[in-house]
C-alpha positions as CSV (number, residue, x, y, z in Angstrom):
1,M,10.6,30.4,-4.1
2,N,12.4,29.3,-7.1
3,H,9.3,27.1,-8.7
4,L,11.2,24.9,-10.9
5,C,9.4,23.5,-14.1
6,P,9.0,19.4,-13.6
7,S,10.7,19.1,-17.0
8,D,13.8,20.1,-15.6
9,F,14.1,17.3,-12.8
10,A,11.5,14.8,-13.7
11,R,9.4,13.3,-16.4
12,L,6.1,12.4,-15.5
13,D,4.3,9.7,-16.3
14,M,0.9,11.6,-17.1
15,S,-0.3,8.4,-19.4
16,R,0.4,5.9,-16.0
17,R,-3.3,5.0,-15.2
18,E,-4.1,4.5,-19.5
19,R,-1.8,1.1,-19.7
20,T,-1.5,-0.2,-16.1
21,G,-4.8,1.1,-14.5
22,F,-2.5,2.3,-11.6
23,G,-0.7,6.1,-11.6
24,E,2.3,7.2,-11.6
25,T,3.2,7.6,-7.2
26,V,5.5,9.9,-6.4
27,F,8.3,8.6,-3.8
28,C,8.7,12.1,-1.8
29,P,12.0,11.1,0.0
30,G,14.5,12.8,-1.1
31,K,12.8,15.6,-3.2
32,T,12.8,18.8,-1.8
33,L,10.4,20.9,-1.3
34,P,9.7,23.0,-4.8
35,Q,10.4,20.2,-6.6
36,L,6.9,18.4,-4.8
37,L,5.0,21.4,-5.1
38,A,6.0,21.8,-8.4
39,I,5.4,18.1,-9.1
40,M,1.8,18.2,-7.5
41,Q,0.9,21.6,-8.9
42,R,1.8,19.2,-13.0
43,F,-0.5,16.6,-11.9
44,Q,-3.5,19.2,-10.6
45,A,-2.5,20.8,-13.8
46,A,-4.1,17.8,-15.8
47,D,-6.2,17.0,-13.4
48,E,-4.4,13.3,-12.6
49,A,-5.5,12.0,-9.1
50,V,-1.6,11.4,-7.5
51,L,-0.5,9.7,-4.6
52,G,3.0,10.4,-2.6
53,T,5.0,8.1,-0.5
54,R,6.7,8.4,2.5
55,C,6.1,12.0,2.9
56,T,6.9,14.1,5.8
57,P,4.6,15.9,7.8
58,E,7.2,18.8,6.7
59,Q,6.3,18.3,3.2
60,A,3.3,17.7,3.5
61,A,2.7,20.6,5.6
62,F,4.0,23.1,2.6
63,L,2.3,22.2,0.3
64,Q,-1.0,22.9,2.2
65,A,1.1,26.1,3.3
66,Q,0.7,26.7,-0.4
67,N,-3.0,26.1,-0.4
68,L,-2.4,22.5,-2.3
69,P,-5.6,20.4,-1.7
70,V,-3.9,17.1,-0.8
71,D,-4.6,15.0,2.6
72,Y,-2.0,13.6,4.5
73,D,-2.2,10.7,7.2
74,P,1.0,10.5,9.8
75,T,0.6,6.9,10.0
76,S,1.4,5.4,6.9
77,R,3.0,9.1,5.5
78,I,0.7,8.8,2.2
79,L,-0.4,11.7,0.9
80,T,-3.4,11.3,-1.4
81,S,-5.0,14.4,-4.0
82,Q,-8.5,15.6,-3.5
83,W,-8.5,16.3,-7.7
84,G,-8.9,13.7,-10.3
85,T,-11.7,10.6,-10.8
86,I,-10.7,7.3,-9.9
87,A,-13.4,4.8,-10.7
88,P,-13.9,1.7,-7.5
89,L,-12.6,-1.5,-7.9
90,K,-15.5,-4.4,-7.3
91,G,-14.1,-6.9,-4.1
92,R,-12.3,-6.3,-1.0
93,I,-9.2,-6.3,0.4
94,A,-8.6,-7.9,3.7
95,V,-5.3,-5.9,5.7
96,C,-4.0,-7.9,8.3
97,T,-1.4,-7.7,10.8
98,G,1.1,-9.8,13.1
99,G,0.8,-7.0,15.5
100,T,0.0,-3.0,15.6
101,A,3.5,-2.2,15.0
102,D,3.0,-3.1,12.3
103,L,0.1,-1.3,11.5
104,P,1.9,2.0,9.2
105,T,2.9,-0.3,6.5
106,A,-0.4,-1.8,6.7
107,E,-2.2,1.2,6.7
108,E,0.4,2.0,3.5
109,A,-0.9,-0.3,2.1
110,A,-4.6,0.2,2.8
111,R,-4.8,3.7,2.1
112,T,-2.7,3.1,-1.5
113,A,-5.7,0.4,-2.4
114,E,-8.4,2.4,-0.9
115,F,-7.2,5.4,-3.0
116,S,-7.1,3.2,-6.1
117,G,-11.3,2.5,-5.6
118,A,-10.7,-1.0,-3.7
119,T,-12.9,-1.6,-0.3
120,V,-10.4,-2.4,2.4
121,D,-11.6,-3.8,5.4
122,R,-8.6,-4.0,8.5
123,F,-8.2,-7.4,10.8
124,Y,-4.9,-5.6,12.7
125,D,-3.4,-7.6,15.9
126,V,-4.1,-10.7,14.7
127,G,-0.7,-12.5,14.7
128,V,-0.2,-15.8,15.8
129,A,1.2,-15.2,18.9
130,G,-2.4,-15.2,20.3
131,I,-3.7,-17.3,17.6
132,H,-7.2,-17.4,18.4
133,R,-7.1,-14.0,17.8
134,L,-7.1,-14.4,14.5
135,F,-9.5,-17.4,14.2
136,S,-12.0,-15.4,15.4
137,Q,-11.8,-12.8,12.4
138,L,-11.2,-15.8,10.6
139,E,-14.3,-16.3,8.3
140,S,-14.5,-11.8,8.1
141,I,-11.3,-12.4,6.2
142,R,-12.4,-15.2,3.9
143,R,-14.8,-13.0,2.1
144,A,-12.0,-10.9,0.7
145,D,-10.9,-11.3,-2.6
146,V,-7.0,-10.5,-2.0
147,V,-6.2,-10.6,1.4
148,I,-2.7,-8.9,2.8
149,A,-0.4,-9.9,5.5
150,V,1.7,-8.1,7.3
151,A,4.0,-9.5,9.8
152,G,7.6,-8.5,11.3
153,M,9.0,-10.9,14.0
154,E,8.6,-14.1,12.5
155,G,6.7,-13.5,9.8
156,A,4.4,-16.1,10.4
157,L,1.2,-14.4,9.2
158,G,1.7,-14.9,6.0
159,S,2.1,-18.9,6.4
160,V,-1.1,-19.5,8.4
161,L,-3.8,-17.4,6.3
162,S,-2.0,-19.0,2.9
163,G,-3.1,-22.1,4.9
164,L,-6.5,-21.4,6.0
165,V,-8.3,-18.9,3.1
166,A,-8.4,-19.6,-0.7
167,A,-8.0,-15.8,-1.8
168,P,-3.9,-15.2,-3.2
169,V,-2.2,-13.9,0.0
170,I,0.6,-11.0,-0.3
171,A,2.5,-10.9,2.4
172,V,5.3,-8.1,3.4
173,P,7.5,-8.5,6.0
174,T,8.6,-5.1,8.4
175,S,11.1,-4.8,9.7
176,V,9.9,-5.0,13.5
177,G,11.7,-7.0,16.1
178,Y,14.6,-7.9,17.8
179,G,18.1,-7.8,16.7
180,A,18.2,-11.1,14.6
181,G,15.2,-9.7,13.2
182,F,18.3,-7.6,11.3
183,Q,15.3,-5.4,10.6
184,G,12.9,-7.2,8.3
185,L,15.2,-10.3,7.2
186,A,14.5,-12.9,8.9
187,P,10.4,-12.4,8.4
188,L,11.6,-11.7,4.6
189,L,13.5,-15.3,4.6
190,A,10.6,-16.5,6.0
191,M,8.2,-15.7,4.0
192,L,10.2,-16.4,0.6
193,N,10.8,-20.2,1.2
194,S,7.3,-20.5,2.9
195,C,5.7,-23.9,2.8
196,A,2.0,-22.8,1.4
197,E,1.8,-22.3,-2.1
198,G,1.4,-20.0,-4.0
199,M,1.9,-16.9,-1.4
200,T,3.4,-13.3,-3.4
201,V,6.0,-11.6,-0.9
202,V,7.3,-7.8,-1.1
203,N,10.2,-6.6,-0.4
204,I,10.5,-4.6,3.3
205,D,8.4,-2.8,4.6
206,N,6.7,-2.7,1.2
207,G,2.7,-1.5,2.1
208,F,2.8,0.7,-1.4
209,G,4.2,-2.3,-3.2
210,A,1.1,-4.8,-1.8
211,G,-1.8,-2.7,-2.0
212,A,-0.8,-1.5,-5.5
213,A,-0.3,-5.4,-6.6
214,A,-4.1,-6.0,-4.5
215,C,-5.2,-3.2,-7.1
216,R,-4.2,-5.4,-10.3
217,M,-5.6,-8.1,-8.9
218,L,-9.0,-7.2,-8.4
219,R,-8.5,-5.5,-11.7
220,M,-7.9,-8.6,-13.4
221,K,-10.5,-10.0,-11.4
222,E,-13.3,-7.6,-12.9
223,N,-11.3,-7.4,-16.8
224,R,-12.7,-10.8,-17.0
225,S,-16.4,-10.7,-15.2
226,D,-17.0,-8.2,-18.2
227,E,-15.2,-10.1,-21.0
228,Q,-17.7,-12.7,-20.0
């Protein structure tokens, strides 16, 4: 097998965690197996913890077959290194979904946040079609410092939660839904046009972006507490 040097095709940012508090993430699609292996081995050599997103089972199996110490979750398609250390974050993140079909995006958010040191509470299948399910979990959700609302269809969950909790809400539209949902465009537009003040919206199916944003919010809160 031809093991290419990462510098031949990728410029790895080893100092991103020092600058931003969030290390570089490897977007796995589009990378050949040797390229992905070379990249991950470079992070391992630097003892820099690294997360891979949208990783396929084939890519994960290949890396593990090369005795690379990585973990893989097929639901979220998240790949995580077993090397490197990340300091825990204070506070809690609540990840909520409208339905079970939103789980892949929700787990991408949750596992991204957990890899980054956050404590995550999951509240799945609490969509507005059965609003009592949400209300039964509301007191627990209100204990979170950041709430991530993942929903397809009409995308109402983020707006509802934003009107019920004091914590920042990050809304994630998913491509779950029927034809008029336009692969997530309908919930995206609904969330962008929400009348709930201050709700943040990320791109369609972007659980990673939501998890990263939530961790930045926790880290900012932690830094301000340390300064006081």
